[in-house]
N, C-alpha and C positions, 0 to 999 in steps of 0.2 A: 588430742583430736581423735575421734573414733574412726577406725578404718573399716569400711564395710566390704562386702564381697566384691562389689563392682570395682572398688579401688584396687583389689588384689588381682584383677584380671589384666593380662599383659596387653596385647594389641589385637585389633580387629583388622585382618588383612582383607582388602576388597578386591574382587575380580569382576570381569565382565561376564555376565551369564551367557552360556552357550546352549545351543539346541540339544535336546536329548536324543536317544537312540531311535525313537519312534516319532514320526511326524504327526503330531496331534496338536491342536490348539491348547495352550497352557491351561485355560480354564477347564476344558474338557478333561484333560489329563489329570488335573488335580481332583476334580469331582469323581472321576473313575477310580483313582487310587483310594480316596476316602471311603467311597461307597463299597469298594471291594473289601477294604479292611473291616467295615461294619458287617458286611455279609459273611466274612470269614469268621467273625466272632459268633454269629448266629449258627453257622454251619458246624461249629465245634460242639454244639449241643445236640446234633443229630447222630443217628447210628451210621457208622461207616462200613460195617460188615455184619453179616447175620449170625456168625458163629463166634463163640468165645475161644476157639482154637488159637486165634491170634492173641498174643499176650497183651494185657491191658484192658480187656473187655470193652471193645468199642461198639458194643451192640445196644447200648442203652440210649434212649431218647430223653433229653432233658438234663443229663448229667455227663460232663466230659470224663474220660478215663484215659490213662496212659498218655500216649502221644498227642491226644486231643488237647490236653492242657497246654502243651508247648505251642501248638498252633493257635490256641486261644491267646497266649501271650503275644505272639507275633501279630495277630490280627488286632489286638487291643492297642499295641504300640503304633501300628499303621493308622488306625482310626484317630488316635490322639494327635499324632503328628500332622495328619491331614486336617483336622479341625483347627489345630494351632496355626497352620498355614493360612487359614481364612481369617485369622485374628480373633478367634472366639475368646471372649472375655474370661480371664482366669487361667488360660492355657499359655500365656506368653512366656511364663517361666520355664516351660517345657523345652523350648528350643532357642536359647539365647544367641546361638550362632547361625540361625536359619533352619528351615525345616526340610528343604528339598532333598539334601543328601541323606538325612536321617530317615526320611520317608522311603527312599529307595531301598535302604538297607533293611528297614523293618518289614517292608513288603517282600524283600528277598528272603528274610527269615521265615515268614509264614509260608511262602511258596515252596521253598526248599524242604521244610519240615513236612508239609502236607503231601507233596508229591513223593518224598521219600517213603512216607507211611503208606501211600497208595501202592507204590511199587513193591514195598515189603509185604503188604497183604496179598497182592497178586502173585508174587513169587512163592511165598510161604504156603498159601492155601491152594494155589494151582489155577490161576486165571481170574479175569475181571468179573466173572460170574459171582464171585464171592463178595463183591461190593454191594452195599446198600445205597439208596439214593443219596444219602449224606456224603458218601465218598466221592460221587461224581460232582455234587454241588460244591464241596470244598475245593476240588481241583479247579473248577471253573472260576470261583470267586477269588482264589489266591492268584490265578493267572491274570484276571482282570485288574486286580490291585497292582500286580507287578508291571503290566503293560502301561497302566496309567502313570506309575511312578517313573518308569524308564523314559517316558515321553516328556518329563519335566526337565528344565535346564540343569546342566551339570555343575556349573561353578557358582558358588555363593559365598558370602563372607564366612570365614572360619574364626572362631574365638579360640585363641591360643592361651593355654594355662601356664602358670609359672612353674618353676622347678619345685617339685614336691618336697625337696629336702632343704630348701632355703629357710633361714630363720625369718621371724616376723620383721625384723629390722631390714634385712636384705630384700624381702618382698616389698617393703615400703620404699626403699631406694629404687628398686626396679620400677615400681609404679610411678614414682615422680618423674622418671625419665621418659615414660611413655603415655602419661595421662592425656596430654593434648592430642596425640595421635589417635588415641582411643575415642576421644570425644568427637573429633572431626570425622572419623570413619563412621561412627554410629549415626551422626547427624546427616552425613551425606548419603548413606545407603538406606537408613530407616529400617534395617533388618536386624541389626544387633540389638538385643534387649538386655541392658545391664540389670543386674539384680538390685531391687530396691533395698535400702538399708533395713537390717533386721536387728532386733535385740540379740544380745549375746546368748541368752538362754534359748532363744528360738534356733539359732545356728547350731548350738550344741545338740538340741533335740533332732535337728536334721541329720547331723553326723551320726547320732545314735540310730536313727531310723535306717539310714543307708547301711550301716554296719550290720544291723539286724537282718536287712534284706540280703546282704552278702552272705551272712551265715546260713540263711535259708536256702540260697542258691547253691552254696557249697555242699550243704547237707543233702539237698536233693540230688546233686550230681554224684556224690560219693555213694549214695544208697540206691542208685538205680538198679533194679533187680534183674534186668535182662538187657541184652545187647542192643536191640532196636531202640529202646528208650534212651540208652546212653548216647547212641549216635545222634538221635533226634535232639537230645540235650546239647550236645556239642554244636550242632548246626544253629539252634536257636540262641545259645549263649554267645557264639562268635558273632553272628550278625547283629544280635541285640546289643552287645557291648559296643560294636562299631557304630551302630545307630546312635546310641547315647553319647558316644564320643564326638561324632559329627554334629550332633545337636548342641554341643557345648556344655552338657551336664557334667561330664567328667572333669572338664576344666573348672567348672564352678565348684564342684565338690573338692577338687584339689586346692582351690583357693581357701575354702572353708577350713580344711585340715591344716593348711599352712598357717592360718590365723590362730587356730586352736590346736596347736601341734601336740602338746602334751595330753590334752583331752582325747584327741584322735588316737594317740598311741595307746593310752589306757583302755579306751573303748575297743580298739582292735583286739587287744589281748583278752579283754573280758568276753568278747564275742567268741574268740577261739576257745576260751575255757568252757564256754557253754556247750560246745559241740559234743563232748562225750556224754553230757547229761541228756542229749536228745536220742541216744542209742539205747536199745533194750537188750542188746547182746554185744559180744566182743568182735563180731565179724568186721564191722566197719570201723570200730574203734582201733582195731589192729592196723587197718589201712591208714587211719588218721595219724597214728603215732609214727609210722614209717614215713609218711609224707612229711611230717614235721622234722624228723631226723634229716631227711634228704634236703629239705628247704633250708635248714640251718647250716648244713655243710656247704650248700651253694652260696649262702651269705658269707661264710668264711672265705670261700674261693674268690668272692667278689673283691676282697681286699687285694688279692694278688693280681687278678685279671682286670677288674673294673677300675680300681683306684690307681694301681701301679703300672698296669699295662704289661704284665709278664704272662706269657702264654704257658700255663702249667697243665700238662697232659697226664700227670701222674698223681694228681691231688688225692684221689681216692685211697692211695696208699697211707696217707696220714690218718684217714678215718680208720684204716685197718690197724695201724700202730696203736691208736688209742683203744680200739676194741680188744686186740690181743693182750695188751698190757693189763687192762682192767680184768680180763678173763683169767690171766695167770695169777693175779693176786686176790681174787674174790672168793677163793675157796672151792674151785672146781676140782672134782676128783681126778680129772685128766691133767691137772697142773703138776709139774714136777717139783714145784717149790713148796707145796704144802702149807701155804699161808692163807689167811682169810682176813683181809683188810675190811674195815667198814667202808660203806659206799663212798662217803665223802673223800676218804683217803685214796680209794681206787680211782675215783674221778680225777683227783689231782695228779696221781701217778700217771694215768693215761694221758692227761693233757701235757705234763712235763715231758714224757717220753716222746710224744709227737713233736713238741717244740725242739727237743734235742735233735731228733732226726731232721727237722726242718733246717736247723743251723748246719748240721753235718752235710746235708745235701746241698744247701744253698751256698755255703762258704766257697767250695771249689768251682761252682757252676754259674753263679750269678754274674760273673764277668762276661758271660756270653749274652747274646741278644737274639731276639726274634726266633727264627726257625731253629737255630742251634740250641737255644735254651729249651724249646719245645721238645726236641729230640732227646735231650738229656733227661728231662722230667718224665718223658714217656718210658725211657729206659729204667728209671728208678722205680716206677710203678710196677713194671714187669719183674724187676729184680726182687722187689718185696714179695710179690705173689709166689715166685719160684722158691725163694728162701723159706717161706712158710711151709711150702710143700715138702722141702727137703729136710727140715728139722724134725724128722720122724724116728730117729734112732737107727736108721739104716743108711740113708744118704748123708746124714749129719747127726749132730747131737739130738737127743730125744727131749725136745722142748715144746713143740707145738702140735705133736701127734700127727704131723703130716697132713695128707688130704682129708683125714677124718676130723681134723680140727679139735678145738677144745669144747667139749660138751658138758652138760650138767652144771651150767653157771647158775648159782642160786638166785632167787629173787632178792630184790633190794629190801633191806630192813633199815630204815632211816629213823633214828630216834624213837624206836619202838613201833613205827608204822610199817606194816608189811605190805609192800606194793603188789605182792602176788596174790593177796586175798581180797575178797569183796568186802566193801564197807558200806554201811548205811548211814548217811549224813542228811539230817533234816528230812527224813522220809525218802531220800533218793539213794538207790543202790548203785554204787560205783564199782565196776569190775576191775580186773587186773590191768587190761590195756587202757582203760580210762585213767587209772592211777598213773601209768607210765606216760600217758598223753599229757597230763597236767604237769608231771615232772619235767618232761621234755619241753613243755611250753615255758617253764621257768628257765631252763637252759637257753632257750631261744631268746628270751628277754635279756639275759645276760649278754648273749652274743650281739644282739641289737644295740645294747648300750655301749659295748666295747667298740663296735663298728662306728656308731654315731660319734662318740667322743674322739676316737682316733681320726676319723675323717675330718672333723672340725678343728683338729689341733694343728700345730706347726708341722708335725711329721706327716699329717694327712695332706697338707698343701704341698709338701715336698714330694709325696707319692704322685700327686697329680702332675706336678712339674716334670717328674721323671717320665710319666706316661706320655705327656705331650711332646717333650723334646729333651731327651736325656743329656745331649751335648750342651744345650743351652742351660739346662738346670745346673750341670757341673760347672759351667763357666760362671754362674752366679754364686758359687760357693757351696752347693749342696754335695755332700758325699754320697754319690750315687750308689756305690756298693753297699754301704752301711744302711742306707734307707731301704734298699731292696731286700737286704737280709732281714731287717726288722719286719717288713711286710710278709716275707716268706715264713718267718718264725711265728708271727702272730696268726697268720692263716692256718698254719699247721696246728697250733695250740687249740684253736676253735674247733677244728675237725676232730682233734683228740677228745674234746669234751663230748661231742655227739657220739663218737665211737664207743666211749665207755658206757653210755646209756644203751646204745644199740646192742652191745654184747649181752646185757641183762634182759633186754626185751626179747631177743631171739633165742636165748638159752645157749646157743652154739655159735662159735666163730669158726669159719672155714675159709681157706684161701680163695675159693672160687667166688666169694662175695665181693672181691676187690680186683676186678679185671678192668681193662681199658674200655671195652665196649661189649655189650651183649644186649639181648632183647629186653631185659628187665633191669631197671636201676636198683641200687645206686652203682654207677661206674663213672669213670673220668669223663667219657664222652658226653654222657647225659648231664653231668654236673656243669661242664663248660657250656653246653647248650642252654641249661637253665639260667645261667648268668646272662648270656647274650639275649636269649628270648625275653627274659623278664625286664632287663634294662641295666646295663653296666653302670656301676658307680652309684646306684641308689640303694636304699634300704628295702623298700617294699618290692622292688623289681625281682630280685632273686628269690624272695619268699614266694611270690606269685608264680614265677617261672618254674621253681622247684616243685611246687604243689601240682602244677599242670603236668610237668614232665614225669612225675611219679604216678599220678592218677591215671592219665590217659593210657600208657602202656599196660598197666595192670587191668584196665577195663577192655583193652583191645586184644587180649590173649586168644580170643576165639578166632582171630585171623590166622593164627598158626604161623607158618613160615613167611606169610606176606605181611606180617605185622610191622617189621622194620621198614619195608618198602612203602607202605601206606603212611607210616609215621614220618618217614623221611621226606616224602612228597609234601606232606602238610607243612613241615618245617621250612622247606624251600619256598613254598608259596607265602608263608607268613613273613619270612625274612625279606622276600621281594617286596611285599606290600608295606611292611613296617620294620625296616632294618634297625631302627633305634631301640626296638623292644616294646613290650606292652606298656611299661611305665618308664619312659625315657628320662635320662638326664638331659637338662636343657642344652648343655654344650654339645653332647653327642647328637641331639636332634638337629641342631643348627648345622653341624658338619655334614650330616647325611642328607639334609634337605636344603640345597643351596637357594631355593626359592623363598625360604622363610626369612623374615626380617629380623636381624640381630637386635636385641634390646640395647638400650643405652647403657645400662648397668647389667653386666652379665651375672652378678651374684657369685656365689661359691662356684668354683670351677670343677669340683669333683664330687662333692657329697651328694 
C-alpha cells in the first residue's frame, strides 16, 4: 500500500481560538493584513532614499536592491498566507496547519526588516530627510499589515510533524496509532488540509526544489557583503522560517524526507557540494569549509551529549589532538619528528590519537555523573591547551613549538590531486578552499553515516537508555561504564578526523584555537550550544546549529566587545521560545512541551 504525505503526518491538535492583541473584527483584520502585504510588495519597487551612500543602492524605482529584496520576501509571504486564509483555490497547500499564526510571523518579518532599514538609513545618513517617499510608504504598509495580523485570533490547529530520524516503517507505525485522531480533528475543525496523494517522482522533485532553495538562502546569507544586509537577512530568515513552521510546511517537508530518506540525504549533500561552485573567489569558500568543520565536530559531540547525555565541556580538545597529530606527521618544518605521511595516513593517525585520548580521559572519569563530569572534562580541555603551550623547549620538551604553534603545514596531495592548487573541471575553476570544502564534505558524510548507524544499533539504544535513566538502564543489564566509554571514544575519533583536515586548511595549529570560550568559534562552549540549539539526538540538528553558530559570530564582528552580549541575548530568547532546538527530536519535544499529545507509538527514542 502506498503511503502518501498526509499519512506520514502525526496529529492535528485543536484549540479554541482566542482574540488577538488588537480589537478589530476578524474580517477587517484579515483584509488589512492581506492588503498591507500586497502594498508592501509594491513599495519594495520604490526608491527609499535619494543617495547611494547607503549600501545596497535603494535609489532605483522599479527594481529592488539590497534590503528591499528581503522586505519583498516578507511582503510576498504575508500576501500569500492572507490569500490562503480566504480559501483561494490553489493556495490550500501553503498552510496545512492554518494561516493565522503564519500570517502574524510573516507580517512581523516584513515590518521588522523594513523598519530596521528605515532606522539604519536615518542613522547612517543623518536624519529622516534622507528618505524618499517609498521609505515612508513601506513603513506605513508594513505597519498596517502587522496591525491586521495581530488582530487575528491567536490559537489555531497546529500540524505536528514526525521525528525526522525515524525510519519509514516506524513512521508507518506512528501513523497507524494516530490516523483516526488526525481524521477526526481535520473534519471537526475544517482548517487542517492534508496533502493530496502525489506520485513518488513529484515528491522527489519537491524535495529537490526545497533543497535548492535552502542552498540559495544559505549562499545569500554567507555572501552578504555588508553588516546591514546580514542583520536584515537574519530578521527575515528567523521570522520567515517560523512562519513556514507554523503553517505546517516544515512538518510536511519532514514527512516527505522521512518517506524518501536516502533521496533526501543524497540531495542534501549534492546541494552542499554545489556551494563552492557558486563562488568566484575563496573569500566565502573559506568561511564555508570552516563552517563545515565546526558543524561536523558538533555532530560528533552530539553522540556524547545528545545520545548519551554526558555533559562534555572540553570536547574541543579532541579536535586539537587530531589537528596537532596530523600537523606533526604531515611534513611541517616545525615538526621535530621530520616525517611526512600521506594525508590518508595522517588522517587515520589523528583520529586514532583522539580516540586514545578519549579512552584515557574517559576511563578514570566516566564513573562520575552530571556536574562533576562536566568539571572534569572542562579541566581536560584546559590541560590540553596549557600543555600545548608548554611543549616549547623551555617549559617542557620541544614538540609543539609552544604558543607559536606548528606552521607551514603543506597542502594535501591525495593520489596525485593537489588540494592547494586551482583545477578546472568541466569549464568550472575550483580553487583551494573549494577543494577543501568538497573534501570536508566527504568527511562529513562519513561522520553522518557513523552517527546514523551507531544511533540505530543496539549500542545506540543503550546510549539513549543511559541518557534517560542510567540506574534503570544498569538494572536492565546494560554496562553503563562501557557504553559511555564507547560513546566518549567514538565522539573523540570523529573530532580527530575533522581536526586533521582543519590543520591542513589553516596551515597552522596553535593552542589558542582550542579554548573553552571566546568570541570566535570553534570552542567548547559554542560546540555545546550548537548541539542544543540545533536539536540534541538528531543528525541534521547539530549540522544546522553548527552552521549558524559559526556563521553568525563571524558576521557580527563589527559589534566588537558587544558581540558576545548580543549573541548571548539572542540565544536566551531562542532557547526560551524553542528549548527543544531548531530540528527537535520527538522525545525531547514532548518532554519540553507538556501540552503536546504523546503519540501512540513513540518510534525510536534517540536517533
